[in-house]
C-alpha positions as CSV (number, residue, x, y, z in Angstrom):
1,M,-3.0,-103.0,-18.3
2,D,-4.8,-105.3,-20.6
3,E,-7.1,-102.7,-22.1
4,P,-5.5,-99.2,-22.2
5,D,-7.7,-96.1,-22.7
6,A,-5.9,-95.1,-25.9
7,I,-3.3,-96.6,-28.3
8,A,-0.9,-94.6,-30.3
9,Q,0.8,-96.5,-33.1
10,Q,4.1,-95.4,-34.5
11,V,4.9,-96.8,-38.0
12,I,8.3,-96.8,-39.5
13,E,8.5,-96.0,-43.3
14,V,12.2,-95.9,-44.0
15,C,14.9,-98.5,-43.2
16,Q,17.3,-97.1,-40.6
17,G,20.2,-99.0,-42.2
18,C,20.0,-98.4,-45.9
19,G,17.2,-95.8,-46.3
20,A,14.9,-98.1,-48.4
21,S,11.2,-97.6,-48.3
22,L,9.3,-99.8,-45.9
23,V,5.8,-98.5,-46.8
24,E,4.7,-101.6,-48.6
25,R,6.3,-104.0,-46.1
26,S,4.1,-105.8,-43.6
27,I,4.6,-105.3,-39.9
28,V,6.4,-108.3,-38.4
29,E,5.5,-107.5,-34.8
30,W,4.3,-104.7,-32.4
31,Q,6.4,-103.8,-29.4
32,W,4.8,-101.7,-26.8
33,T,5.2,-99.7,-23.7
34,Q,2.5,-98.1,-21.5
35,V,2.5,-94.6,-20.1
36,H,0.3,-94.1,-17.1
37,D,-1.0,-90.6,-16.3
38,V,-3.8,-88.8,-14.5
39,G,-6.5,-87.4,-16.7
40,P,-7.3,-83.7,-16.6
41,L,-9.1,-82.6,-13.4
42,E,-12.3,-80.7,-14.2
43,M,-15.0,-79.3,-12.0
44,R,-18.3,-80.9,-12.9
45,V,-21.5,-79.2,-11.9
46,K,-24.7,-81.3,-11.8
47,E,-27.8,-79.2,-11.5
48,H,-30.8,-81.0,-9.9
49,Q,-34.2,-79.7,-11.0
50,V,-37.6,-80.7,-9.6
51,A,-40.8,-80.3,-11.5
52,V,-43.8,-78.4,-10.0
53,K,-47.2,-79.2,-11.2
54,Q,-50.6,-77.8,-10.3
55,C,-53.6,-80.1,-9.8
56,N,-56.7,-79.4,-11.9
57,C,-59.1,-80.5,-9.2
58,W,-58.0,-78.4,-6.2
59,G,-55.4,-76.1,-7.7
60,Q,-52.8,-77.5,-5.3
61,R,-49.2,-77.1,-6.4
62,N,-47.1,-80.4,-6.1
63,Q,-43.4,-80.5,-6.3
64,A,-41.1,-83.5,-7.0
65,V,-38.5,-84.3,-4.4
66,F,-34.7,-83.5,-4.7
67,P,-32.4,-86.6,-4.2
68,V,-31.4,-87.5,-0.7
69,G,-28.5,-85.2,0.5
70,V,-29.3,-82.4,-2.0
71,T,-30.4,-79.8,0.4
72,N,-28.8,-76.4,-0.6
73,R,-28.7,-74.2,-3.7
74,V,-24.9,-74.7,-3.9
75,Q,-23.1,-77.6,-2.3
76,Y,-20.1,-79.9,-2.9
77,A,-20.2,-83.6,-3.7
78,S,-18.3,-86.3,-1.7
79,R,-15.3,-86.6,-4.0
80,L,-14.4,-82.9,-3.8
81,R,-15.1,-82.8,0.0
82,S,-12.9,-85.9,0.4
83,L,-10.1,-84.4,-1.6
84,M,-10.3,-81.2,0.4
85,V,-10.1,-83.1,3.8
86,Y,-7.3,-85.3,2.6
87,L,-5.1,-82.4,1.3
88,M,-5.8,-79.9,4.1
89,D,-6.0,-82.2,7.1
90,Y,-3.8,-85.2,6.2
91,Q,-1.2,-83.5,4.0
92,L,-1.5,-80.2,5.9
93,L,-1.8,-78.2,2.8
94,P,-2.7,-74.5,3.6
95,S,-6.1,-73.5,2.5
96,A,-4.8,-70.8,0.1
97,R,-2.5,-73.3,-1.6
98,F,-5.4,-75.8,-1.8
99,A,-7.6,-73.1,-3.4
100,N,-4.9,-72.1,-5.8
101,G,-4.3,-75.7,-6.9
102,I,-7.9,-76.5,-7.5
103,E,-8.4,-73.3,-9.5
104,L,-5.4,-74.0,-11.6
105,L,-6.3,-77.6,-12.2
106,S,-10.0,-77.2,-12.8
107,Y,-10.2,-73.6,-14.1
108,S,-12.9,-73.1,-11.6
109,P,-12.8,-70.7,-8.6
110,C,-13.3,-72.4,-5.2
111,N,-13.7,-69.5,-2.8
112,L,-17.1,-70.8,-1.8
113,L,-15.6,-74.2,-1.0
114,L,-13.1,-72.8,1.4
115,R,-15.7,-70.7,3.2
116,C,-17.6,-74.0,3.8
117,Y,-14.6,-75.9,5.0
118,G,-15.8,-76.3,8.6
119,N,-19.1,-77.7,7.5
120,V,-17.4,-80.0,5.0
121,V,-15.2,-81.5,7.7
122,I,-18.0,-82.1,10.3
123,G,-20.4,-83.3,7.6
124,K,-23.1,-80.7,7.9
125,P,-24.6,-79.1,4.9
126,A,-22.7,-75.9,3.9
127,K,-24.6,-72.6,4.2
128,I,-23.2,-70.0,1.9
129,Y,-23.3,-66.4,3.0
130,P,-22.1,-63.4,1.0
131,E,-18.8,-62.0,2.2
132,A,-19.2,-58.8,4.3
């Protein structure tokens, strides 16, 4: 990769042959290797808020509009829904293992996500009901 996300430089200060100090010596060259890894998975919650204003003339309350697709108090975005469908339908990961994995990786409970799974798969907005 031409531009890595981070560079960690290791500098040698003592000659490996005789033990002499190399602190004042200039660096002749840099050799490198790259380690590719996946960044930490974190659950990100974006709250959408709409303003409500009241007209001075008629007293009518006016409300801004939520973005297209934002229709419920709690819902899940496309990346999380895609990951869920991929792991549970294509990789055949049992729902309990999926939930456990997401909770361990993101430090966020996903019991609501699993209750909405049917709606996630068929693309309908999820309706969340309290457990009986």
